[in-house]
SERO-4910 file (N, C-alpha, C, O; in steps of 0.05 Angstrom, whole numbers):
BEGIN
 pado doro    nc1    nc2    nc3   cac1   cac2   cac3    cc1    cc2    cc3    oc1    oc2    oc3
  Unk    A    338   -605   -378    322   -624   -363    324   -652   -376    330   -654   -400
  Unk    A    320   -672   -360    323   -699   -370    295   -710   -377    276   -708   -361
  Unk    A    293   -722   -400    268   -734   -409    265   -761   -395    282   -779   -398
  Unk    A    244   -764   -379    241   -788   -363    217   -804   -371    207   -821   -356
  Unk    A    207   -799   -396    185   -815   -406    159   -806   -393    158   -784   -381
  Unk    A    139   -822   -394    113   -816   -383    112   -826   -354    112   -850   -349
  Unk    A    111   -807   -335    112   -814   -307     88   -804   -293     76   -784   -302
  Unk    A     80   -816   -271     59   -805   -255     69   -778   -243     93   -774   -241
  Unk    A     50   -761   -237     58   -734   -227     75   -737   -202     96   -723   -200
  Unk    A     68   -754   -183     84   -756   -159    112   -766   -164    131   -757   -151
  Unk    A    115   -785   -183    142   -794   -190    157   -772   -205    181   -768   -200
  Unk    A    144   -759   -223    157   -740   -240    167   -715   -225    186   -702   -233
  Unk    A    154   -709   -202    161   -686   -187    185   -690   -169    196   -671   -158
  Unk    A    194   -715   -167    218   -720   -151    241   -704   -161    247   -704   -185
  Unk    A    254   -690   -144    277   -672   -150    269   -647   -166    287   -634   -176
  Unk    A    243   -641   -168    234   -616   -180    233   -595   -159    218   -597   -140
  Unk    A    249   -574   -161    250   -554   -139    224   -538   -137    214   -528   -157
  Unk    A    213   -536   -113    188   -521   -110    193   -491   -105    213   -483    -93
  Unk    A    175   -475   -115    175   -446   -111    148   -439   -100    127   -445   -111
  Unk    A    148   -425    -77    123   -422    -61    117   -393    -55    135   -378    -48
  Unk    A     91   -386    -58     81   -360    -51     59   -365    -30     45   -384    -31
  Unk    A     57   -347    -10     37   -351     10     39   -334     34     52   -312     34
  Unk    A     27   -343     56     26   -328     81     37   -345    104     55   -361    100
  Unk    A     26   -342    128     38   -355    152     34   -385    151     47   -400    166
  Unk    A     16   -396    134     13   -425    132     37   -437    118     41   -461    118
  Unk    A     53   -420    105     76   -430     90    102   -416     96    123   -425     87
  Unk    A    102   -394    110    127   -379    116    146   -396    132    139   -405    154
  Unk    A    170   -400    122    190   -415    136    212   -397    148    234   -406    155
  Unk    A    207   -371    149    226   -353    162    229   -325    150    244   -309    161
  Unk    A    214   -319    129    218   -293    116    211   -269    135    226   -250    136
  Unk    A    189   -271    149    182   -249    167    202   -246    189    209   -224    197
  Unk    A    211   -268    200    231   -268    222    257   -256    212    270   -240    227
  Unk    A    265   -262    188    290   -252    177    287   -222    172    306   -206    176
  Unk    A    264   -213    162    260   -185    155    255   -168    179    258   -143    177
  Unk    A    248   -179    202    241   -164    226    255   -175    250    242   -184    269
  Unk    A    282   -176    250    297   -190    272    293   -177    299    297   -190    319
  Unk    A    286   -152    300    284   -137    325    255   -135    335    250   -123    356
  Unk    A    236   -147    320    208   -146    327    202   -166    349    216   -187    351
  Unk    A    182   -160    365    174   -179    387    149   -193    379    130   -194    394
  Unk    A    149   -205    355    125   -220    346    124   -246    362    144   -259    365
  Unk    A    100   -253    371     98   -275    390    107   -301    379    117   -318    394
  Unk    A    105   -306    353    113   -332    342    143   -333    336    153   -352    324
  Unk    A    158   -312    344    187   -313    342    199   -326    367    224   -328    369
  Unk    A    182   -333    386    192   -343    412    182   -371    418    162   -380    406
  Unk    A    196   -385    437    186   -411    445    158   -408    457    151   -387    468
  Unk    A    141   -429    454    147   -456    446    145   -462    416    144   -485    408
  Unk    A    144   -441    400    143   -446    371    168   -462    363    190   -456    372
  Unk    A    164   -482    346    186   -499    337    194   -522    356    213   -536    351
  Unk    A    178   -525    378    187   -544    399    188   -573    390    204   -588    401
  Unk    A    172   -581    371    169   -609    364    192   -619    347    203   -641    351
  Unk    A    199   -604    326    218   -614    306    245   -599    307    266   -611    308
  Unk    A    243   -573    305    268   -557    303    279   -550    331    303   -543    334
  Unk    A    262   -553    352    270   -547    379    279   -518    384    293   -512    403
  Unk    A    269   -501    367    274   -472    369    255   -458    350    246   -470    330
  Unk    A    249   -433    355    232   -418    336    247   -413    310    270   -404    310
  Unk    A    234   -418    287    247   -413    261    232   -392    245    241   -385    223
  Unk    A    210   -382    255    193   -364    240    169   -379    229    151   -366    218
  Unk    A    168   -406    232    145   -421    224    123   -418    246    129   -418    270
  Unk    A     98   -414    237     76   -411    256     65   -438    264     42   -445    258
  Unk    A     81   -454    277     74   -481    285     94   -491    306    114   -478    312
  Unk    A     88   -515    316    107   -528    334    129   -542    319    148   -552    330
  Unk    A    125   -544    292    145   -559    276    142   -552    247    141   -529    239
  Unk    A    141   -573    230    141   -570    201    114   -563    190     93   -568    202
  Unk    A    115   -551    166     91   -542    151     87   -560    127    103   -578    121
  Unk    A     65   -555    112     59   -571     88     83   -570     69     90   -591     58
  Unk    A     94   -547     64    117   -545     45    141   -561     54    155   -572     37
  Unk    A    145   -563     80    167   -580     90    163   -609     84    181   -623     76
  Unk    A    138   -618     88    132   -646     83    132   -652     53    140   -674     45
  Unk    A    123   -633     37    125   -637      8    154   -640     -1    160   -657    -17
  Unk    A    171   -623      9    200   -624      2    211   -651     10    226   -663     -5
  Unk    A    205   -660     34    215   -686     43    204   -708     26    219   -727     19
  Unk    A    179   -707     18    167   -727      1    181   -728    -26    185   -749    -38
  Unk    A    190   -705    -36    203   -703    -62    233   -709    -60    247   -709    -81
  Unk    A    242   -715    -36    271   -721    -33    289   -697    -34    312   -699    -42
  Unk    A    278   -674    -27    292   -649    -29    298   -638     -1    284   -645     18
  Unk    A    318   -620      2    322   -607     27    298   -588     33    283   -581     15
  Unk    A    295   -580     58    274   -561     65    278   -535     49    300   -525     46
  Unk    A    256   -524     38    258   -501     21    264   -476     38    251   -471     58
  Unk    A    285   -462     30    294   -439     46    278   -414     40    268   -411     17
  Unk    A    276   -396     59    262   -371     55    278   -353     36    302   -352     37
  Unk    A    264   -338     19    276   -321     -1    296   -301     11    317   -296     -1
  Unk    A    289   -290     34    306   -268     45    333   -278     54    350   -261     62
  Unk    A    338   -304     54    365   -314     58    382   -312     33    406   -315     34
  Unk    A    369   -307     10    383   -308    -16    405   -287    -18    424   -290    -33
  Unk    A    402   -265     -3    422   -245     -5    448   -254      8    469   -241      5
  Unk    A    447   -275     23    471   -286     36    485   -307     19    509   -306     17
  Unk    A    469   -325      7    482   -346     -9    461   -358    -28    443   -372    -21
  Unk    A    465   -351    -54    446   -360    -74    448   -391    -78    429   -403    -86
  Unk    A    471   -402    -71    475   -431    -74    456   -447    -56    450   -470    -61
  Unk    A    446   -434    -35    428   -447    -16    400   -452    -28    384   -465    -16
  Unk    A    395   -442    -52    368   -442    -63    364   -461    -86    345   -459   -101
  Unk    A    383   -480    -90    380   -499   -111    356   -518   -107    346   -530   -126
  Unk    A    347   -520    -82    324   -537    -76    298   -522    -76    278   -532    -66
  Unk    A    298   -498    -88    273   -483    -89    275   -458    -71    294   -455    -56
  Unk    A    255   -441    -73    254   -417    -57    226   -412    -46    206   -417    -60
  Unk    A    225   -404    -21    199   -398     -9    196   -367     -6    212   -354      8
  Unk    A    177   -356    -19    172   -327    -19    150   -320      1    144   -296      6
  Unk    A    137   -340     14    115   -335     32    123   -319     56    145   -322     67
  Unk    A    105   -301     65    111   -284     88     86   -285    106     63   -281     97
  Unk    A     90   -289    132     68   -289    151     54   -262    150     66   -241    150
  Unk    A     27   -264    149     11   -239    148      6   -229    120     -9   -210    117
  Unk    A     18   -241    100     15   -232     72    -14   -234     63    -29   -252     71
  Unk    A    -21   -216     45    -47   -216     32    -45   -220      2    -23   -216     -9
  Unk    A    -67   -227    -10    -67   -228    -40    -68   -200    -51    -54   -194    -71
  Unk    A    -85   -183    -39    -88   -156    -49    -66   -138    -37    -55   -144    -16
  Unk    A    -60   -117    -52    -39    -98    -44    -46    -85    -17    -69    -78    -12
  Unk    A    -26    -83      0    -30    -72     27    -41    -44     27    -57    -37     43
  Unk    A    -32    -28      8    -42      0      6    -72      1      0    -86     17     11
  Unk    A    -80    -17    -18   -109    -19    -25   -125    -27      0   -146    -15      5
  Unk    A   -115    -46     15   -130    -56     38   -131    -34     60   -151    -32     74
  Unk    A   -110    -18     62   -110      4     81   -131     24     73   -145     35     90
  Unk    A   -134     29     47   -154     48     38   -182     38     43   -201     53     47
  Unk    A   -185     11     45   -210     -2     51   -215     -3     81   -236    -12     90
  Unk    A   -196      6     97   -198      7    126   -189    -18    139   -195    -22    163
  Unk    A   -174    -35    125   -163    -60    137   -133    -57    142   -117    -58    123
  Unk    A   -127    -52    167    -99    -48    174    -86    -75    181    -96    -90    196
  Unk    A    -62    -79    169    -47   -104    175    -19    -95    184     -2    -89    167
  Unk    A    -14    -94    210     12    -84    219     35   -103    216     58    -96    220
  Unk    A     29   -128    209     50   -149    209     68   -147    185     93   -150    187
  Unk    A     57   -142    161     74   -142    137     59   -128    114     34   -127    114
  Unk    A     74   -118     95     62   -107     71     71   -124     47     69   -114     24
  Unk    A     81   -148     52     92   -165     30     70   -181     18     68   -206     22
  Unk    A     53   -168      2     31   -180    -11     40   -199    -33     64   -202    -38
  Unk    A     21   -213    -46     27   -231    -68     42   -216    -90     61   -227   -102
  Unk    A     35   -192    -96     49   -176   -116     78   -172   -110     95   -174   -127
  Unk    A     84   -166    -84    111   -163    -75    126   -189    -78    149   -189    -88
  Unk    A    114   -211    -71    127   -237    -73    133   -244   -102    154   -256   -108
  Unk    A    114   -238   -120    119   -242   -148    143   -226   -158    158   -235   -175
  Unk    A    145   -202   -148    168   -185   -155    194   -198   -146    214   -197   -160
  Unk    A    195   -209   -122    219   -223   -112    225   -246   -131    249   -251   -137
  Unk    A    205   -261   -139    209   -284   -156    222   -276   -182    241   -288   -192
  Unk    A    213   -254   -194    224   -245   -220    252   -233   -216    269   -234   -234
  Unk    A    258   -223   -192    285   -213   -186    305   -236   -184    328   -234   -193
  Unk    A    297   -259   -173    315   -281   -168    317   -299   -192    336   -315   -194
  Unk    A    298   -298   -211    297   -317   -233    323   -316   -250    332   -337   -258
  Unk    A    335   -293   -256    360   -292   -272    383   -308   -259    402   -315   -273
  Unk    A    382   -313   -233    403   -329   -221    402   -358   -231    422   -372   -231
  Unk    A    378   -367   -239    375   -395   -247    374   -398   -277    379   -420   -287
  Unk    A    367   -377   -292    365   -379   -321    369   -351   -332    362   -331   -319
  Unk    A    380   -348   -356    387   -322   -366    374   -313   -392    377   -290   -400
  Unk    A    359   -331   -405    344   -323   -429    316   -335   -427    312   -354   -412
  Unk    A    298   -324   -442    270   -332   -439    265   -361   -444    250   -374   -429
  Unk    A    278   -372   -465    274   -401   -471    286   -418   -449    275   -439   -442
  Unk    A    309   -410   -438    322   -424   -417    305   -423   -391    302   -443   -377
  Unk    A    293   -400   -386    276   -397   -362    250   -414   -365    241   -426   -346
  Unk    A    240   -415   -389    216   -431   -394    222   -460   -389    205   -474   -376
  Unk    A    245   -470   -398    252   -498   -393    256   -502   -363    248   -523   -353
  Unk    A    269   -483   -350    274   -486   -321    248   -487   -306    245   -505   -289
  Unk    A    230   -469   -311    205   -468   -296    187   -492   -303    171   -500   -286
  Unk    A    189   -502   -327    171   -525   -334    178   -550   -318    162   -568   -315
  Unk    A    202   -550   -306    210   -573   -289    208   -567   -260    220   -581   -244
  Unk    A    194   -545   -253    192   -537   -225    163   -538   -216    144   -535   -232
  Unk    A    159   -543   -190    133   -543   -178    127   -516   -166    143   -506   -149
  Unk    A    106   -503   -174     98   -477   -164     74   -481   -145     54   -492   -152
  Unk    A     77   -471   -120     55   -472   -101     45   -444    -97     58   -427    -85
  Unk    A     21   -439   -107      9   -413   -105    -10   -412    -81    -34   -415    -83
  Unk    A      2   -408    -58    -14   -406    -34    -11   -429    -15      6   -447    -19
  Unk    A    -27   -429      6    -52   -414      8    -46   -384     11    -28   -376     26
  Unk    A    -61   -368     -4    -58   -338     -3    -87   -327     -6   -103   -338    -21
  Unk    A    -92   -306      8   -119   -293      7   -133   -295     34   -151   -279     39
  Unk    A   -125   -314     50   -139   -317     76   -137   -292     93   -156   -285    107
  Unk    A   -114   -279     93   -111   -255    110   -127   -231    100   -133   -214    116
  Unk    A   -133   -231     74   -150   -209     64   -177   -210     78   -189   -190     84
  Unk    A   -186   -234     83   -212   -238     97   -208   -237    127   -225   -225    141
  Unk    A   -187   -249    138   -182   -248    167   -181   -220    178   -194   -213    197
  Unk    A   -164   -203    165   -160   -176    175   -187   -161    174   -192   -145    192
  Unk    A   -203   -165    154   -228   -151    152   -248   -161    172   -261   -145    186
  Unk    A   -251   -187    175   -270   -199    194   -263   -192    223   -280   -184    238
  Unk    A   -237   -196    229   -229   -191    257   -227   -161    263   -225   -153    286
  Unk    A   -228   -145    242   -229   -116    245   -257   -106    248   -261    -82    251
  Unk    A   -277   -124    247   -304   -116    252   -322   -114    228   -346   -106    231
  Unk    A   -312   -120    204   -330   -119    180   -349   -143    180   -343   -164    190
  Unk    A   -372   -138    167   -392   -159    165   -384   -179    144   -367   -173    127
  Unk    A   -396   -203    145   -390   -223    125   -399   -214     97   -387   -221     77
  Unk    A   -420   -197     96   -429   -186     70   -408   -167     59   -403   -167     34
  Unk    A   -396   -151     76   -375   -133     66   -350   -149     57   -338   -142     37
  Unk    A   -343   -169     72   -319   -185     65   -324   -200     40   -305   -205     24
  Unk    A   -348   -209     35   -354   -224     10   -348   -208    -15   -343   -219    -36
  Unk    A   -349   -181    -12   -344   -164    -35   -314   -166    -44   -307   -158    -66
  Unk    A   -297   -176    -26   -268   -178    -32   -263   -202    -49   -242   -204    -63
  Unk    A   -281   -222    -49   -275   -247    -62   -267   -244    -92   -246   -255    -99
  Unk    A   -282   -230   -109   -274   -228   -137   -247   -214   -140   -232   -220   -159
  Unk    A   -241   -196   -122   -215   -181   -123   -192   -200   -117   -171   -200   -130
  Unk    A   -195   -216    -96   -175   -236    -88   -171   -256   -110   -148   -263   -117
  Unk    A   -193   -267   -121   -192   -286   -142   -177   -275   -166   -161   -289   -179
  Unk    A   -183   -250   -173   -171   -238   -197   -140   -236   -192   -125   -241   -211
  Unk    A   -132   -228   -169   -103   -224   -163    -89   -251   -165    -67   -253   -176
  Unk    A   -101   -272   -154    -89   -298   -155    -87   -308   -184    -67   -318   -193
  Unk    A   -109   -304   -199   -110   -312   -227    -89   -298   -244    -76   -310   -261
  Unk    A    -85   -271   -239    -65   -256   -254    -37   -267   -249    -21   -269   -267
  Unk    A    -32   -274   -223     -5   -285   -216     -1   -312   -229     21   -317   -239
  Unk    A    -21   -329   -229    -19   -355   -242    -13   -352   -272      5   -365   -283
  Unk    A    -28   -334   -285    -24   -330   -314      4   -319   -319     17   -327   -339
  Unk    A     14   -302   -302     41   -291   -306     62   -313   -303     81   -313   -318
  Unk    A     58   -330   -284     77   -352   -280     77   -371   -304     98   -381   -313
  Unk    A     53   -376   -315     51   -394   -338     65   -381   -362     78   -395   -377
  Unk    A     61   -355   -366     75   -341   -388    105   -342   -385    119   -342   -405
  Unk    A    115   -344   -360    144   -346   -356    154   -375   -361    178   -379   -363
  Unk    A    135   -394   -362    143   -421   -367    133   -442   -347    139   -466   -351
  Unk    A    120   -434   -326    110   -454   -306     91   -473   -319     74   -465   -335
  Unk    A     94   -499   -313     77   -520   -325     63   -536   -304     45   -552   -311
  Unk    A     70   -534   -279     57   -549   -257     52   -530   -234     71   -522   -221
  Unk    A     27   -524   -228     20   -507   -206      1   -520   -187    -20   -531   -196
  Unk    A      6   -519   -161    -12   -529   -141    -24   -505   -126     -9   -488   -115
  Unk    A    -50   -503   -127    -64   -479   -117    -83   -487    -95   -105   -497   -101
  Unk    A    -76   -483    -70    -94   -490    -48   -117   -470    -44   -115   -447    -50
  Unk    A   -140   -481    -36   -162   -464    -27   -158   -456      2   -138   -463     14
  Unk    A   -177   -442     13   -176   -433     41   -185   -456     59   -199   -474     51
  Unk    A   -177   -454     84   -184   -474    104   -210   -467    118   -219   -444    116
  Unk    A   -223   -485    133   -247   -479    147   -243   -461    171   -238   -470    193
  Unk    A   -244   -434    166   -237   -415    188   -258   -416    210   -253   -407    232
  Unk    A   -281   -427    205   -302   -430    226   -294   -450    247   -307   -452    268
  Unk    A   -272   -465    243   -262   -484    262   -238   -474    278   -228   -487    296
  Unk    A   -229   -449    271   -206   -438    285   -213   -427    312   -233   -412    314
  Unk    A   -198   -433    333   -204   -422    359   -205   -391    360   -220   -380    376
  Unk    A   -190   -377    343   -191   -348    344   -219   -338    336   -229   -319    348
  Unk    A   -231   -351    316   -258   -343    308   -279   -354    327   -299   -340    333
  Unk    A   -275   -378    337   -294   -389    356   -295   -372    382   -316   -370    395
  Unk    A   -272   -361    389   -271   -344    412   -283   -316    406   -299   -306    422
  Unk    A   -276   -305    384   -285   -278    376   -315   -277    372   -328   -257    379
  Unk    A   -327   -299    362   -356   -299    356   -371   -319    374   -393   -328    367
  Unk    A   -360   -325    397   -373   -344    415   -401   -334    424   -403   -311    433
  Unk    A   -421   -350    421   -448   -343    430   -463   -368    439   -453   -390    437
  Unk    A   -487   -364    448   -503   -386    460   -523   -397    440   -538   -415    447
  Unk    A   -523   -387    415   -542   -397    395   -530   -422    382   -512   -421    366
  Unk    A   -541   -445    389   -531   -470    380   -533   -473    350   -518   -488    337
  Unk    A   -552   -459    337   -556   -462    308   -533   -450    293   -530   -456    269
  Unk    A   -516   -434    306   -493   -423    292   -471   -444    288   -452   -439    273
  Unk    A   -473   -466    303   -451   -485    303   -458   -512    289   -482   -520    290
  Unk    A   -439   -524    277   -442   -551    266   -441   -570    290   -420   -572    303
  Unk    A   -463   -585    295   -463   -602    319   -442   -625    318   -435   -635    340
  Unk    A   -433   -632    295   -414   -655    293   -385   -646    296   -368   -662    302
  Unk    A   -380   -620    293   -352   -610    295   -348   -588    315   -326   -583    325
  Unk    A   -370   -573    321   -368   -550    338   -358   -525    323   -353   -504    336
  Unk    A   -356   -526    297   -347   -504    281   -370   -484    274   -393   -492    275
  Unk    A   -363   -460    268   -383   -439    261   -392   -443    232   -375   -440    214
  Unk    A   -417   -449    229   -428   -455    202   -425   -432    182   -416   -435    160
  Unk    A   -432   -407    191   -433   -385    173   -405   -377    162   -402   -369    139
  Unk    A   -384   -381    178   -357   -375    169   -348   -396    149   -335   -390    129
  Unk    A   -355   -421    155   -347   -443    136   -362   -441    110   -351   -447     89
  Unk    A   -387   -432    111   -402   -428     86   -389   -406     69   -388   -408     44
  Unk    A   -378   -386     82   -364   -365     67   -339   -377     53   -334   -371     30
  Unk    A   -324   -393     67   -300   -406     55   -308   -424     32   -294   -425     12
  Unk    A   -330   -439     36   -339   -456     14   -345   -439    -11   -339   -447    -34
  Unk    A   -358   -416     -7   -364   -399    -30   -338   -389    -43   -336   -390    -67
  Unk    A   -319   -380    -27   -294   -371    -38   -280   -393    -54   -270   -388    -76
  Unk    A   -279   -416    -42   -265   -439    -55   -278   -446    -82   -265   -454   -101
  Unk    A   -305   -445    -82   -319   -450   -108   -311   -430   -129   -307   -437   -152
  Unk    A   -309   -404   -121   -302   -383   -140   -273   -387   -150   -267   -383   -173
  Unk    A   -255   -395   -131   -228   -401   -139   -226   -423   -159   -211   -422   -179
  Unk    A   -241   -445   -154   -240   -467   -173   -252   -460   -200   -242   -470   -221
  Unk    A   -271   -442   -201   -282   -433   -226   -260   -418   -242   -258   -421   -266
  Unk    A   -245   -401   -228   -223   -387   -240   -202   -406   -250   -191   -402   -272
  Unk    A   -195   -426   -235   -175   -445   -244   -185   -460   -269   -169   -466   -286
  Unk    A   -210   -467   -270   -221   -480   -294   -219   -462   -318   -212   -471   -340
  Unk    A   -223   -436   -314   -221   -417   -336   -192   -416   -346   -187   -416   -370
  Unk    A   -173   -416   -328   -144   -414   -335   -136   -440   -349   -120   -440   -368
  Unk    A   -146   -463   -340   -140   -489   -353   -149   -488   -382   -135   -499   -399
  Unk    A   -172   -477   -387   -182   -476   -415   -164   -459   -433   -163   -464   -457
  Unk    A   -151   -440   -421   -132   -423   -437   -105   -436   -440    -91   -431   -460
  Unk    A    -98   -454   -421    -72   -467   -422    -75   -497   -417    -68   -507   -396
  Unk    A    -86   -511   -436    -93   -540   -432    -69   -558   -427    -72   -580   -417
  Unk    A    -45   -549   -434    -21   -566   -430     -7   -560   -403     14   -572   -397
  Unk    A    -19   -543   -387     -8   -536   -361    -23   -551   -340    -48   -552   -340
  Unk    A     -9   -563   -321    -22   -577   -298    -28   -557   -276    -10   -547   -262
  Unk    A    -54   -551   -273    -63   -533   -252    -79   -550   -233   -102   -558   -239
  Unk    A    -69   -554   -209    -80   -573   -190    -92   -557   -166    -78   -542   -153
  Unk    A   -117   -561   -161   -130   -549   -138   -126   -567   -114   -132   -591   -114
  Unk    A   -115   -555    -92   -110   -570    -67   -133   -564    -48   -136   -541    -39
  Unk    A   -149   -584    -42   -173   -580    -26   -167   -581      4   -174   -601     17
  Unk    A   -154   -560     14   -148   -559     42   -173   -560     59   -174   -572     80
  Unk    A   -195   -548     49   -219   -545     65   -231   -573     72   -235   -579     95
  Unk    A   -236   -589     52   -248   -615     57   -229   -635     70   -238   -652     85
  Unk    A   -203   -632     65   -184   -649     80   -185   -643    109   -186   -661    126
  Unk    A   -186   -617    116   -187   -610    144   -214   -616    157   -216   -623    180
  Unk    A   -236   -613    142   -262   -619    153   -265   -649    158   -277   -657    178
  Unk    A   -253   -666    141   -253   -694    147   -239   -700    173   -248   -717    189
  Unk    A   -218   -685    179   -203   -689    204   -221   -679    227   -221   -693    248
  Unk    A   -235   -657    224   -251   -647    246   -275   -665    252   -285   -665    274
  Unk    A   -285   -679    232   -307   -697    236   -299   -722    252   -316   -734    266
  Unk    A   -274   -731    249   -265   -755    263   -237   -751    274   -219   -767    268
  Unk    A   -233   -732    292   -206   -726    302   -194   -749    317   -170   -755    314
  Unk    A   -210   -762    334   -199   -784    350   -189   -807    333   -170   -821    341
  Unk    A   -201   -812    311   -193   -833    293   -165   -830    283   -151   -850    277
  Unk    A   -155   -806    283   -128   -800    273   -109   -791    295    -87   -781    290
  Unk    A   -117   -796    320   -100   -790    343   -102   -762    354    -87   -755    372
  Unk    A   -120   -746    344   -123   -719    354   -144   -719    377   -168   -714    373
  Unk    A   -134   -726    400   -151   -731    423   -150   -708    443   -160   -711    466
  Unk    A   -139   -685    436   -134   -664    455   -158   -646    460   -155   -627    476
  Unk    A   -180   -651    448   -204   -634    453   -209   -614    430   -212   -590    436
  Unk    A   -210   -624    406   -216   -607    383   -242   -593    387   -261   -605    397
  Unk    A   -245   -567    381   -226   -550    367   -209   -532    385   -202   -510    376
  Unk    A   -202   -540    408   -184   -524    425   -156   -523    414   -147   -541    400
  Unk    A   -142   -501    421   -114   -498    413    -96   -512    433   -102   -513    457
  Unk    A    -73   -522    423    -53   -534    441    -39   -512    458    -35   -516    482
  Unk    A    -33   -490    445    -17   -469    458    -34   -443    460    -43   -433    439
  Unk    A    -37   -433    484    -53   -409    487    -55   -400    516    -41   -410    533
  Unk    A    -72   -380    520    -74   -368    547   -100   -372    561   -108   -356    577
  Unk    A   -114   -394    554   -138   -401    568   -164   -393    553   -163   -381    532
  Unk    A   -186   -399    565   -212   -394    553   -224   -420    542   -211   -441    542
  Unk    A   -248   -418    532   -263   -442    522   -247   -457    501   -246   -481    501
  Unk    A   -233   -442    483   -219   -454    461   -188   -451    464   -173   -455    446
  Unk    A   -180   -442    488   -152   -437    494   -139   -417    475   -116   -420    467
  Unk    A   -155   -397    469   -144   -374    454   -151   -348    468   -174   -344    475
  Unk    A   -131   -332    472   -135   -306    485   -116   -286    471    -92   -289    471
  Unk    A   -128   -266    458   -112   -247    443    -92   -232    460    -72   -221    449
  Unk    A    -97   -230    486    -79   -217    504    -57   -235    515    -39   -227    528
  Unk    A    -61   -261    510    -41   -281    520    -38   -302    498    -44   -326    502
  Unk    A    -27   -294    476    -24   -312    453      1   -330    457     19   -323    473
  Unk    A      1   -352    444     23   -371    445     49   -356    439     50   -340    420
  Unk    A     69   -360    455     95   -346    453     97   -323    472    119   -313    477
  Unk    A     74   -315    483     75   -294    504     79   -307    531     73   -331    535
  Unk    A     88   -292    551     94   -304    577     69   -315    591     71   -334    606
  Unk    A     46   -304    585     21   -313    599     10   -338    587     -9   -350    599
  Unk    A     21   -347    565     10   -371    551     28   -395    556     51   -392    564
  Unk    A     17   -419    552     32   -443    555     23   -463    534      1   -461    523
  Unk    A     40   -483    529     33   -504    509     26   -530    522     34   -536    544
  Unk    A     10   -546    508      3   -573    517     28   -590    516     48   -583    503
  Unk    A     27   -613    529     50   -631    530     55   -645    504     78   -650    496
  Unk    A     33   -652    490     36   -667    465     20   -654    442     -3   -659    439
  Unk    A     33   -636    427     19   -622    405      8   -641    385    -12   -633    371
  Unk    A     18   -665    382      8   -684    362    -20   -693    367    -33   -705    350
  Unk    A    -30   -687    391    -58   -694    398    -78   -672    391   -102   -675    394
  Unk    A    -68   -650    380    -84   -627    374    -83   -620    344    -62   -624    331
  Unk    A   -105   -610    333   -105   -600    305    -94   -571    305    -77   -565    289
  Unk    A   -105   -555    323    -97   -527    324    -72   -524    343    -72   -534    365
  Unk    A    -53   -509    333    -29   -504    349    -33   -479    367    -31   -481    391
  Unk    A    -39   -456    355    -40   -431    370    -67   -417    367    -69   -393    375
  Unk    A    -87   -430    357   -113   -418    353   -117   -406    325   -140   -400    318
  Unk    A    -95   -403    311    -96   -392    284    -84   -411    264    -94   -414    241
  Unk    A    -62   -424    272    -47   -442    255    -49   -470    266    -62   -475    286
  Unk    A    -35   -489    252    -39   -517    258    -14   -530    269      8   -519    266
  Unk    A    -18   -553    281      5   -568    291     19   -582    269      8   -586    247
  Unk    A     44   -590    274     59   -605    254     43   -630    247     43   -638    223
  Unk    A     31   -643    266     16   -668    261     -7   -663    241    -12   -679    224
  Unk    A    -21   -640    245    -43   -634    226    -32   -627    199    -44   -636    179
  Unk    A    -10   -612    197      1   -606    171     11   -632    157      8   -634    132
  Unk    A     21   -650    172     30   -676    160      6   -691    149      8   -703    127
  Unk    A    -15   -691    164    -39   -705    155    -50   -692    129    -58   -707    111
  Unk    A    -51   -666    128    -61   -652    104    -43   -659     80    -53   -665     58
  Unk    A    -17   -659     84      2   -665     62     -3   -693     51     -4   -697     27
  Unk    A     -6   -712     69    -11   -740     61    -38   -742     46    -40   -756     26
  Unk    A    -58   -727     55    -84   -727     42    -82   -716     14    -96   -725     -4
  Unk    A    -65   -696     10    -61   -684    -17    -46   -702    -35    -54   -706    -58
  Unk    A    -24   -713    -25     -6   -729    -43    -16   -757    -47    -10   -769    -68
  Unk    A    -30   -768    -28    -38   -797    -30    -68   -801    -29    -77   -824    -32
  Unk    A    -83   -780    -24   -112   -783    -21   -127   -771    -44   -118   -770    -67
  Unk    A   -152   -762    -38   -170   -752    -58   -175   -722    -56   -197   -713    -63
  Unk    A   -156   -708    -46   -160   -679    -40   -146   -660    -59   -140   -637    -52
  Unk    A   -139   -670    -83   -129   -653   -104   -147   -657   -129   -155   -679   -134
  Unk    A   -152   -635   -144   -169   -637   -168   -155   -623   -191   -150   -598   -189
  Unk    A   -148   -637   -212   -150   -666   -215   -131   -681   -196   -112   -669   -186
  Unk    A   -136   -706   -190   -119   -721   -172    -90   -722   -181    -85   -727   -205
  Unk    A    -72   -716   -164    -44   -717   -171    -36   -743   -183    -21   -744   -203
  Unk    A    -46   -765   -172    -38   -792   -182    -47   -797   -210    -37   -815   -223
  Unk    A    -67   -782   -220    -78   -787   -247    -64   -772   -268    -68   -777   -292
  Unk    A    -47   -753   -260    -34   -736   -280     -7   -748   -289      5   -763   -274
  Unk    A      0   -741   -313     26   -751   -324     42   -727   -334     31   -707   -344
  Unk    A     68   -729   -331     86   -709   -341    106   -723   -359    119   -742   -350
  Unk    A    107   -715   -384    124   -729   -403    153   -721   -401    171   -737   -407
  Unk    A    158   -696   -394    186   -688   -392    190   -671   -367    175   -654   -360
  Unk    A    212   -678   -353    220   -662   -330    250   -663   -328    262   -651   -310
***
């Protein structure tokens, strides 16, 4: 690695290859590659309509946060890990291990708890295994790997959201789901510590998003009790309070890990408050499509219908996705992902602030 003196974090990360773990908020094609014969709705148009003009396996009309981060760093778009078996040379710009539907907890454990996830069993532990399998391609001894990883950006998530989604949408109470929080936090913490032991020195760890603003939940829990809703956003208060609790616990764990590794940059990415800021003033940022409705769906109050999801024949997309925050009722539009990325890199939604950190060697 080249010593570049004392640089701001954003400057120092230029040309640092990112390595990403996560779920459908970050998957750039792993599920699609692993299941080419599946009829998953987001494998079909209009997914990808805005930027790629074809479905890529991304759960959006275009690019995701990881795509915008790569562009900001001056790097090519990060390729999905499952392409690595074809050409390892394609991964010099980093590797994306995220898989749509992935959970933090092991799929077998969740099945034992009664939470069935038919989409994937590629949990965080599986993704960590992939990472360790591919690491020897880039470095061959422990000291060399430590140097390699110290100059790389690790994005740990968002991961854990599906552990809660599958349970909630499967009919479990919020009290039952809250019991998963320490287990999810522990799994994320173990993975972060393992990456640090391998040599990682800069990790970006997002919290969960305000699921109470998602059309899938607003549809599933729609009722006439106005006290359940935030009058300024239309989001479900009780679901967002749960996410706030989870994010607080995650930040406590990150503080604990920082105390053990004071020379490692562990950055919390505040997806929740960045997105809530957007929901409080959507029109100010051009999101005039009727938040919190989805751009693409099969009708209903929030344009979400589980029997006519985006990508199915019965569903259709809005003309201008950039006017909407929600793309398909579960995931976000390219415009929303771009806004979140800018808020993280240039705003006040990382803790500690990215702009305040320095990296002496990269």
